[in-house]
C-alpha positions as a Markdown table, in Angstrom:
| # | Residue | x | y | z |
|---|---|---|---|---|
| 1 | Met | -8.0 | 6.1 | -4.7 |
| 2 | Asn | -6.4 | 7.9 | -1.8 |
| 3 | Ile | -7.2 | 6.2 | 1.6 |
| 4 | Asn | -6.8 | 9.5 | 3.4 |
| 5 | Ala | -9.5 | 11.9 | 4.3 |
| 6 | Pro | -9.8 | 15.0 | 2.1 |
| 7 | Ser | -7.1 | 17.6 | 2.6 |
| 8 | Asp | -9.4 | 20.3 | 4.0 |
| 9 | Lys | -7.4 | 23.3 | 5.3 |
| 10 | Lys | -10.1 | 24.0 | 7.8 |
| 11 | Phe | -9.5 | 20.8 | 9.6 |
| 12 | Ala | -5.8 | 20.3 | 8.7 |
| 13 | Ser | -3.3 | 19.8 | 11.5 |
| 14 | Pro | -1.2 | 23.0 | 11.9 |
| 15 | Pro | 2.6 | 22.6 | 12.3 |
| 16 | Tyr | 3.7 | 22.4 | 15.9 |
| 17 | Lys | 4.4 | 25.7 | 17.6 |
| 18 | Lys | 5.4 | 26.4 | 21.2 |
| 19 | Arg | 2.3 | 27.5 | 23.2 |
| 20 | Asn | 1.9 | 28.9 | 26.6 |
| 21 | Lys | 0.2 | 27.3 | 29.5 |
| 22 | Lys | -3.3 | 28.7 | 28.7 |
| 23 | Gln | -3.1 | 27.6 | 25.1 |
| 24 | Arg | -2.1 | 24.1 | 26.0 |
| 25 | Gly | -5.2 | 23.8 | 28.2 |
| 26 | Ala | -3.3 | 23.7 | 31.5 |
| 27 | Asp | -1.4 | 20.6 | 30.5 |
| 28 | Glu | 1.9 | 21.3 | 32.3 |
| 29 | Asn | 1.7 | 18.0 | 34.2 |
| 30 | Gln | 1.5 | 16.0 | 31.0 |
| 31 | Thr | 4.2 | 13.3 | 31.2 |
| 32 | Trp | 3.7 | 11.8 | 27.7 |
| 33 | Gln | 7.0 | 11.1 | 25.9 |
| 34 | Pro | 6.1 | 10.5 | 22.2 |
| 35 | Pro | 8.4 | 8.6 | 19.8 |
| 36 | Gln | 11.1 | 10.5 | 17.9 |
| 37 | Thr | 9.5 | 11.9 | 14.7 |
| 38 | Lys | 10.9 | 12.8 | 11.4 |
| 39 | Gln | 9.0 | 14.7 | 8.7 |
| 40 | Ala | 9.1 | 13.2 | 5.2 |
| 41 | Ala | 10.9 | 15.6 | 2.8 |
| 42 | Glu | 9.8 | 14.0 | -0.4 |
| 43 | Pro | 6.4 | 14.5 | -2.0 |
| 44 | Glu | 3.5 | 12.5 | -0.7 |
| 45 | Ala | 2.6 | 9.3 | -2.6 |
| 46 | Glu | -0.6 | 8.2 | -4.2 |
| 47 | Met | -1.9 | 4.7 | -3.6 |
| 48 | Val | -4.0 | 3.2 | -6.3 |
| 49 | Glu | -7.0 | 1.1 | -5.2 |
| 50 | Ile | -8.2 | -1.9 | -7.1 |
| 51 | Asp | -11.9 | -1.6 | -7.8 |
| 52 | Gly | -14.1 | -4.5 | -7.1 |
| 53 | Asp | -14.6 | -5.8 | -10.7 |
| 54 | Ser | -11.0 | -5.3 | -11.6 |
| 55 | Tyr | -9.8 | -7.1 | -8.5 |
| 56 | Ala | -12.1 | -10.1 | -9.2 |
| 57 | Lys | -10.9 | -10.4 | -12.8 |
| 58 | Phe | -7.3 | -9.9 | -11.6 |
| 59 | Leu | -7.5 | -12.9 | -9.3 |
| 60 | Gln | -9.2 | -15.0 | -12.0 |
| 61 | Gly | -6.3 | -14.4 | -14.4 |
| 62 | Glu | -8.0 | -12.2 | -16.9 |
| 63 | Glu | -6.6 | -11.9 | -20.4 |
| 64 | Ile | -4.3 | -8.9 | -20.7 |
| 65 | Thr | -4.6 | -6.8 | -23.9 |
| 66 | Gly | -2.6 | -3.7 | -24.9 |
| 67 | Pro | 0.4 | -2.2 | -22.9 |
| 68 | Thr | 1.1 | -3.7 | -19.5 |
| 69 | Val | 2.9 | -2.6 | -16.4 |
| 70 | Glu | 4.5 | -4.7 | -13.6 |
| 71 | Ile | 3.0 | -4.1 | -10.2 |
| 72 | Val | 3.0 | -5.6 | -6.7 |
| 73 | Ala | -0.3 | -5.5 | -4.7 |
| 74 | Ile | 0.2 | -4.4 | -1.1 |
| 75 | Arg | -2.2 | -4.6 | 1.8 |
| 76 | Phe | -1.8 | -2.7 | 5.1 |
| 77 | Lys | -4.4 | -4.5 | 7.2 |
| 78 | Ala | -5.5 | -8.1 | 7.5 |
| 79 | Val | -9.0 | -7.1 | 6.2 |
| 80 | Gly | -8.2 | -4.1 | 4.1 |
| 81 | Lys | -8.1 | -2.8 | 0.6 |
| 82 | Ile | -5.3 | -3.6 | -1.8 |
| 83 | Tyr | -3.1 | -1.0 | -3.5 |
| 84 | Phe | -0.6 | -1.2 | -6.4 |
| 85 | Phe | 3.0 | -0.3 | -6.2 |
| 86 | Glu | 6.0 | -0.5 | -8.5 |
| 87 | Pro | 8.4 | -3.3 | -7.7 |
| 88 | Gly | 11.4 | -1.3 | -8.9 |
| 89 | Gly | 13.1 | -4.4 | -10.4 |
| 90 | Glu | 12.9 | -6.4 | -7.2 |
| 91 | Thr | 11.0 | -9.7 | -6.8 |
| 92 | Tyr | 8.5 | -10.0 | -4.0 |
| 93 | Asn | 6.7 | -13.0 | -2.6 |
| 94 | Pro | 3.2 | -13.1 | -1.0 |
| 95 | Gly | 3.3 | -12.4 | 2.7 |
| 96 | Glu | 6.6 | -10.5 | 2.6 |
| 97 | Lys | 6.6 | -7.3 | 4.7 |
| 98 | Val | 7.7 | -4.1 | 2.9 |
| 99 | Ile | 8.1 | -0.4 | 3.5 |
| 100 | Val | 6.2 | 1.9 | 1.1 |
| 101 | Glu | 5.7 | 5.6 | 0.8 |
| 102 | Thr | 2.1 | 6.7 | 0.9 |
| 103 | Ser | 0.1 | 9.9 | 1.2 |
| 104 | Lys | 0.2 | 9.4 | 4.9 |
| 105 | Gly | 3.9 | 8.9 | 5.1 |
| 106 | Leu | 6.0 | 5.7 | 5.3 |
| 107 | Glu | 3.9 | 2.7 | 6.0 |
| 108 | Leu | 4.6 | -1.0 | 6.7 |
| 109 | Gly | 2.5 | -3.4 | 4.6 |
| 110 | Tyr | 2.7 | -6.9 | 3.3 |
| 111 | Val | 2.6 | -8.3 | -0.2 |
| 112 | Ala | -0.9 | -9.6 | -1.1 |
| 113 | Ile | -0.1 | -10.5 | -4.7 |
| 114 | Ala | 3.4 | -10.9 | -6.0 |
| 115 | Asn | 4.9 | -9.3 | -9.1 |
| 116 | Lys | 2.3 | -9.3 | -11.8 |
| 117 | Asn | 1.9 | -7.7 | -15.3 |
| 118 | Ile | -1.5 | -6.0 | -15.7 |
| 119 | Ser | -3.0 | -3.6 | -18.2 |
| 120 | Val | -2.0 | 0.0 | -17.9 |
| 121 | Ser | -5.6 | 0.9 | -17.9 |
| 122 | Lys | -6.0 | -0.7 | -14.5 |
| 123 | Val | -3.6 | 1.6 | -12.7 |
| 124 | Val | -3.3 | 5.4 | -12.2 |
| 125 | Ser | 0.1 | 6.6 | -13.0 |
| 126 | Pro | 2.6 | 7.3 | -11.7 |
| 127 | Leu | 3.0 | 4.3 | -9.4 |
| 128 | Lys | 5.1 | 4.9 | -6.3 |
| 129 | Pro | 7.9 | 2.3 | -5.9 |
| 130 | Ile | 8.4 | 0.1 | -2.9 |
| 131 | Val | 11.1 | 1.6 | -0.6 |
| 132 | Lys | 12.5 | -1.7 | 0.7 |
| 133 | Lys | 11.8 | -5.0 | 2.3 |
| 134 | Ala | 11.1 | -4.7 | 6.0 |
| 135 | Ser | 13.8 | -5.9 | 8.4 |
| 136 | Glu | 13.2 | -7.3 | 11.8 |
| 137 | Glu | 13.9 | -3.9 | 13.3 |
| 138 | Asp | 11.3 | -2.4 | 11.0 |
| 139 | Val | 8.7 | -4.9 | 12.1 |
| 140 | Glu | 9.5 | -4.4 | 15.8 |
| 141 | Arg | 9.1 | -0.6 | 15.3 |
| 142 | Ala | 5.8 | -1.0 | 13.6 |
| 143 | Glu | 4.5 | -3.2 | 16.4 |
| 144 | Lys | 5.8 | -0.6 | 18.9 |
| 145 | Asn | 3.9 | 2.1 | 17.0 |
| 146 | Lys | 0.7 | 0.2 | 17.2 |
| 147 | Lys | 1.1 | -0.2 | 21.0 |
| 148 | Thr | 2.0 | 3.4 | 21.4 |
| 149 | Ala | -0.9 | 4.6 | 19.3 |
| 150 | Lys | -3.4 | 2.7 | 21.5 |
| 151 | Glu | -1.9 | 4.2 | 24.6 |
| 152 | Thr | -2.7 | 7.7 | 23.2 |
| 153 | Ile | -6.4 | 7.0 | 22.9 |
| 154 | Arg | -7.0 | 7.5 | 26.7 |
| 155 | Val | -5.2 | 10.9 | 26.6 |
| 156 | Ala | -7.2 | 11.9 | 23.5 |
| 157 | Asn | -10.5 | 11.1 | 25.0 |
| 158 | Asp | -9.6 | 13.0 | 28.1 |
| 159 | Arg | -8.8 | 16.1 | 26.0 |
| 160 | Ile | -12.1 | 15.6 | 24.2 |
| 161 | Lys | -13.9 | 16.0 | 27.6 |
| 162 | Phe | -11.7 | 19.0 | 28.5 |
| 163 | His | -12.8 | 20.8 | 25.3 |
| 164 | Gly | -16.4 | 19.9 | 25.8 |
| 165 | Leu | -16.7 | 17.8 | 22.7 |
| 166 | Asp | -18.1 | 14.9 | 24.6 |
| 167 | Ala | -21.5 | 16.7 | 24.3 |
| 168 | Met | -21.4 | 15.7 | 20.7 |
| 169 | Gln | -20.8 | 12.0 | 21.8 |
| 170 | Met | -17.3 | 12.3 | 20.2 |
| 171 | Lys | -15.2 | 9.3 | 21.1 |
| 172 | Ile | -11.9 | 8.0 | 19.7 |
| 173 | Ile | -12.2 | 4.4 | 18.4 |
| 174 | Glu | -8.8 | 3.7 | 17.0 |
| 175 | Ala | -5.4 | 5.5 | 16.6 |
| 176 | Glu | -2.6 | 4.9 | 14.1 |
| 177 | Tyr | 1.0 | 6.1 | 13.8 |
| 178 | Thr | 2.7 | 6.2 | 10.5 |
| 179 | Phe | 5.8 | 4.1 | 10.3 |
| 180 | Asp | 8.1 | 7.2 | 10.6 |
| 181 | Asn | 5.9 | 8.7 | 13.4 |
| 182 | Ser | 5.3 | 11.8 | 11.2 |
| 183 | Lys | 1.5 | 11.6 | 11.7 |
| 184 | Leu | -0.9 | 10.3 | 14.3 |
| 185 | Thr | -4.4 | 9.5 | 12.8 |
| 186 | Tyr | -7.4 | 9.2 | 15.1 |
| 187 | Tyr | -10.7 | 7.5 | 14.0 |
| 188 | Tyr | -13.6 | 8.8 | 16.0 |
| 189 | Thr | -17.4 | 8.6 | 16.1 |
| 190 | Ala | -19.8 | 11.5 | 16.8 |
| 191 | Glu | -23.4 | 12.4 | 16.4 |
| 192 | Gly | -22.7 | 15.1 | 13.8 |
| 193 | Arg | -20.0 | 17.3 | 12.4 |
| 194 | Val | -17.4 | 18.3 | 15.0 |
| 195 | Asp | -15.2 | 21.4 | 15.0 |
| 196 | Phe | -12.1 | 19.8 | 16.4 |
| 197 | Arg | -9.5 | 22.5 | 15.5 |
| 198 | Glu | -8.7 | 23.4 | 19.0 |
| 199 | Leu | -8.5 | 19.7 | 20.0 |
| 200 | Val | -6.0 | 19.1 | 17.1 |
| 201 | Lys | -3.8 | 21.9 | 18.3 |
| 202 | Asp | -3.9 | 20.6 | 21.9 |
| 203 | Leu | -3.1 | 17.0 | 20.8 |
| 204 | Ala | -0.3 | 18.2 | 18.5 |
| 205 | Ser | 1.3 | 20.0 | 21.5 |
| 206 | Val | 1.0 | 16.9 | 23.6 |
| 207 | Phe | 2.3 | 14.3 | 21.2 |
| 208 | Arg | 4.7 | 16.5 | 19.2 |
| 209 | Thr | 3.5 | 15.3 | 15.8 |
| 210 | Arg | 0.9 | 16.0 | 13.1 |
| 211 | Ile | -2.6 | 15.0 | 14.1 |
| 212 | Glu | -5.3 | 13.9 | 11.7 |
| 213 | Met | -8.9 | 13.3 | 12.7 |
| 214 | Arg | -11.2 | 11.0 | 10.7 |
| 215 | Gln | -14.9 | 10.6 | 11.5 |
| 216 | Ile | -16.3 | 7.1 | 10.9 |
| 217 | Gly | -19.8 | 5.6 | 10.9 |
| 218 | Ile | -21.3 | 2.9 | 13.0 |
| 219 | Arg | -20.5 | 0.2 | 10.3 |
| 220 | Asp | -16.8 | 1.3 | 10.2 |
| 221 | Gln | -16.7 | 1.2 | 14.0 |
| 222 | Thr | -18.1 | -2.3 | 14.1 |
| 223 | Lys | -15.5 | -3.3 | 11.4 |
| 224 | Ile | -12.7 | -2.0 | 13.6 |
| 225 | Leu | -13.9 | -3.4 | 17.0 |
| 226 | Gly | -15.2 | -6.7 | 15.7 |
| 227 | Gly | -17.5 | -9.1 | 17.5 |
| 228 | Leu | -19.8 | -12.1 | 17.0 |
| 229 | Ser | -22.8 | -12.1 | 14.6 |
| 230 | Val | -26.2 | -13.7 | 15.2 |
| 231 | Cys | -24.9 | -16.8 | 13.4 |
| 232 | Gly | -22.3 | -17.3 | 16.1 |
| 233 | Arg | -19.3 | -16.6 | 13.8 |
| 234 | Pro | -17.1 | -13.5 | 13.8 |
| 235 | Ile | -18.7 | -10.6 | 11.9 |
| 236 | Cys | -17.9 | -10.6 | 8.2 |
| 237 | Cys | -16.7 | -7.0 | 7.9 |
| 238 | Asn | -14.0 | -7.8 | 10.5 |
| 239 | Ser | -13.1 | -11.2 | 9.1 |
| 240 | Phe | -12.8 | -11.0 | 5.4 |
| 241 | Leu | -15.0 | -8.2 | 3.8 |
| 242 | Gln | -12.8 | -5.6 | 2.2 |
| 243 | Asp | -15.6 | -3.2 | 1.2 |
| 244 | Leu | -18.9 | -2.5 | 2.9 |
| 245 | Ala | -21.6 | -2.9 | 0.3 |
| 246 | Gln | -24.8 | -0.9 | 0.4 |
| 247 | Ile | -27.7 | -3.0 | 1.6 |
| 248 | Thr | -31.3 | -1.8 | 1.1 |
| 249 | Ile | -34.7 | -3.1 | 2.2 |
| 250 | Lys | -35.4 | -4.1 | -1.4 |
| 251 | Val | -32.7 | -6.8 | -1.1 |
| 252 | Ala | -34.5 | -8.4 | 1.9 |
| 253 | Lys | -37.9 | -8.1 | 0.2 |
| 254 | Glu | -36.7 | -9.9 | -2.9 |
| 255 | Gln | -35.5 | -12.8 | -0.7 |
| 256 | Asn | -39.0 | -13.0 | 0.9 |
| 257 | Met | -37.6 | -12.2 | 4.3 |
| 258 | Pro | -40.0 | -10.9 | 7.0 |
| 259 | Ile | -39.7 | -7.2 | 7.5 |
| 260 | Asn | -38.4 | -7.5 | 11.0 |
| 261 | Ser | -35.5 | -5.3 | 12.1 |
| 262 | Ala | -34.4 | -7.6 | 14.9 |
| 263 | Lys | -34.0 | -10.5 | 12.4 |
| 264 | Met | -32.4 | -8.5 | 9.6 |
| 265 | Ser | -30.0 | -6.3 | 11.5 |
| 266 | Gly | -26.4 | -7.1 | 12.4 |
| 267 | Val | -24.3 | -6.0 | 15.3 |
| 268 | Cys | -24.0 | -2.5 | 14.0 |
| 269 | Gly | -27.8 | -2.1 | 13.8 |
| 270 | Lys | -27.8 | -1.9 | 10.0 |
| 271 | Leu | -29.0 | -4.5 | 7.6 |
| 272 | Met | -26.8 | -7.6 | 7.6 |
| 273 | Cys | -24.1 | -7.7 | 4.9 |
| 274 | Cys | -24.8 | -11.3 | 4.3 |
| 275 | Leu | -28.1 | -10.3 | 2.6 |
| 276 | Lys | -26.0 | -9.3 | -0.3 |
| 277 | Tyr | -24.2 | -12.6 | -0.7 |
| 278 | Glu | -27.1 | -14.5 | -2.4 |
| 279 | His | -28.8 | -11.4 | -4.0 |
| 280 | Glu | -27.5 | -12.1 | -7.5 |
| 281 | Ala | -28.7 | -15.7 | -7.3 |
| 282 | Tyr | -32.2 | -14.5 | -6.2 |
| 283 | Glu | -32.3 | -12.0 | -9.1 |
| 284 | Phe | -31.4 | -14.8 | -11.5 |
| 285 | Leu | -33.9 | -17.2 | -10.1 |
| 286 | Ser | -36.6 | -14.5 | -10.1 |
| 287 | Arg | -36.1 | -14.0 | -13.8 |
| 288 | Glu | -36.2 | -17.7 | -14.5 |
| 289 | Thr | -39.3 | -18.4 | -12.4 |
| 290 | Pro | -42.8 | -17.4 | -13.5 |
| 291 | Lys | -44.0 | -14.4 | -11.5 |
| 292 | Ile | -47.0 | -14.3 | -9.2 |
| 293 | Asn | -50.3 | -13.6 | -11.0 |
| 294 | Ser | -49.0 | -15.2 | -14.2 |
| 295 | Ile | -51.4 | -17.3 | -16.0 |
| 296 | Val | -49.8 | -20.6 | -16.8 |
| 297 | Glu | -50.5 | -23.9 | -18.6 |
| 298 | Thr | -49.4 | -27.1 | -16.9 |
| 299 | Ala | -47.9 | -30.2 | -18.6 |
| 300 | Ser | -51.3 | -31.9 | -18.3 |
| 301 | Gly | -53.1 | -29.1 | -20.1 |
| 302 | Glu | -54.6 | -27.4 | -17.1 |
| 303 | Thr | -54.6 | -23.7 | -16.8 |
| 304 | Gly | -54.3 | -21.6 | -13.7 |
| 305 | Thr | -52.8 | -18.6 | -11.9 |
| 306 | Ile | -49.6 | -18.6 | -9.8 |
| 307 | Ile | -50.4 | -17.4 | -6.3 |
| 308 | Asp | -47.0 | -18.2 | -4.7 |
| 309 | Arg | -43.5 | -19.3 | -5.6 |
| 310 | Asn | -40.3 | -20.6 | -4.0 |
| 311 | Leu | -37.3 | -19.3 | -5.8 |
| 312 | Leu | -34.9 | -21.8 | -4.3 |
| 313 | Thr | -36.9 | -24.9 | -4.9 |
| 314 | Gly | -38.5 | -23.7 | -8.1 |
| 315 | Ile | -41.9 | -24.9 | -6.9 |
| 316 | Cys | -44.9 | -22.7 | -7.8 |
| 317 | Lys | -48.4 | -22.9 | -6.3 |
| 318 | Val | -51.0 | -22.7 | -9.1 |
| 319 | Lys | -54.6 | -21.9 | -8.5 |
| 320 | Ile | -56.3 | -24.2 | -11.1 |
| 321 | Asn | -59.0 | -22.6 | -13.2 |
| 322 | Pro | -62.4 | -23.8 | -12.1 |
| 323 | Lys | -63.3 | -24.6 | -15.7 |
| 324 | Asn | -60.7 | -27.4 | -15.6 |
| 325 | Asn | -62.2 | -28.8 | -12.4 |
| 326 | Pro | -65.4 | -30.9 | -12.9 |
| 327 | Glu | -66.7 | -29.8 | -9.5 |
| 328 | Gly | -66.1 | -26.2 | -10.3 |
| 329 | Glu | -64.1 | -25.6 | -7.1 |
| 330 | Asp | -60.8 | -23.7 | -6.8 |
| 331 | Thr | -57.9 | -26.1 | -6.3 |
| 332 | Val | -54.2 | -25.2 | -5.5 |
| 333 | Lys | -51.5 | -27.5 | -6.8 |
| 334 | Pro | -47.7 | -27.3 | -6.6 |
| 335 | Phe | -45.8 | -27.6 | -9.9 |
| 336 | Pro | -42.1 | -27.4 | -10.8 |
| 337 | Lys | -41.4 | -24.2 | -12.8 |
| 338 | Asp | -40.1 | -26.3 | -15.7 |
| 339 | Asn | -43.6 | -27.9 | -16.1 |
| 340 | Leu | -45.3 | -24.5 | -16.5 |
| 341 | Lys | -45.7 | -22.4 | -19.6 |
| 342 | Val | -46.7 | -18.7 | -19.2 |
| 343 | Ile | -49.6 | -17.8 | -21.4 |
| 344 | Gly | -50.7 | -14.5 | -19.9 |
| 345 | Phe | -50.9 | -12.3 | -16.9 |
| 346 | Ala | -53.9 | -11.9 | -14.6 |
| 347 | Lys | -55.2 | -8.4 | -13.9 |
| 348 | Ile | -54.7 | -7.2 | -10.4 |
| 349 | Glu | -57.8 | -5.8 | -8.7 |
| 350 | Gln | -57.5 | -2.2 | -7.9 |
| 351 | Lys | -57.3 | -1.5 | -4.2 |
| 352 | Gln | -59.5 | 1.0 | -2.4 |
| 353 | Pro | -57.7 | 4.4 | -2.0 |
| 354 | Gln | -57.9 | 4.1 | 1.8 |
| 355 | Asp | -56.4 | 0.6 | 1.7 |
| 356 | Glu | -53.6 | 1.7 | -0.6 |
| 357 | Ser | -52.6 | 4.7 | 1.5 |
| 358 | Ala | -52.7 | 2.5 | 4.6 |
| 359 | Ala | -50.4 | 0.0 | 3.0 |
| 360 | Glu | -48.0 | 2.7 | 2.0 |
| 361 | Met | -47.9 | 4.1 | 5.5 |
| 362 | Glu | -47.2 | 0.6 | 6.8 |
| 363 | Asn | -44.4 | 0.0 | 4.4 |
| 364 | Glu | -42.8 | 3.4 | 5.3 |
| 365 | Lys | -43.0 | 2.5 | 9.0 |
| 366 | Asn | -41.3 | -0.9 | 8.4 |
| 367 | Glu | -38.5 | 0.7 | 6.4 |
| 368 | Lys | -37.8 | 3.3 | 9.0 |
| 369 | Glu | -37.7 | 0.6 | 11.7 |
| 370 | Val | -35.2 | -1.4 | 9.7 |
C-alpha cells in the first residue's frame, strides 16, 4: 500500500517556473533560503504495507509454506506502519538507520525487523532495495530537514491567510521534507475540500521544491500532536497504535457502557480507541453466557428467567419462577453461568407503537451526541 495521497493531476504540484511579482502574491520580501534540492531521476518506489493479520502472524513466527523471499521491515516513524524492502544481500539489525527509495523520494528509516524469509504471497513485487546504511552525516541531514520543515509551517499558514483559505478553517499541522529535499509535504485540516492549487504554486515559488498537500482528519491530527488521555497516560494513537481502528457505538453498548459522550470520547472527540481492546473478549463472553430473557434451570432444579448478567464475573441474575416458590412471590437470585442450563427463551412483550418510536428517537439522539 502506498503511503502517499492519490496522484490527482488536479491537485498535483506543478514544476517550478519563474513567476512575476503579481503571480508570487507580492512576495518580493521573502527571505526564505530553502535547502539545496535534487530531483530523483529514477522511477518512484512502491512500499508494501504489512496488513494487520499478516503482521501479527509475522511476529508470532508463523509457519512458512511455498516459495519465500527475504525482506527487511522498515519503519519511518516511531509510531508508524511497517513496510517491506529487499536487503540486497546485506544484513541489517533492528534499530539500524537506513536510506531507502520510496514513492515520495529518498527517505531515512530504521529497521524494525531484521532480515527475514516470508512467503511470497505476503509481499507485492517488485520490492525496492535498501539504498544504503545511514551515516552520521545522513542522520544529521535528516534531523536538519525536520527542523527546517517545521520552520516552513508559519510561512505556509501566512500564505493560507493571503489566499483566503482560512475561511475554510484550513491550517497546517505538520510538514515533512524528503531526505533529498525533492518534496515538501504538508498535512492540513479543513472543514471541507479545499482548492489549494494557487497556494501550491505560491509555496513552490517560495521554497523552490515540489509541494504536496494532504488533508487529515481530527483523529490523525490528534495522533500527530499527541496529548494526555482521560486515564492520565499519553494517548494511545501517539504512543503505540499503528492503525486507527473504526469504533462504533455498538462496541460501547456490548460492553454495557452508559451512552454518555463525555465518558466515551477521547481527546479527539471521537469514541475512545481503548473500547476496541477488550471487544473480542466481550464478544466471546457474550456467546458463553446465557442471554437476557433466557429461561434457565439451576443446579438445584429451580427454573427462572435471566433478567441481568455480568459478562466479566459470569454472574447472572435469575428471576425464579413463582411456581418454585412456596409463597408464590417473585425472587431474584444470582447464579454463576456454569450452574445454569438454558431450556428456553421467554417471549418479549410487544411495546406500544408510540413507546417504540420514542425509544428509537432517543437512541438516534444518543448516537448523534456520541
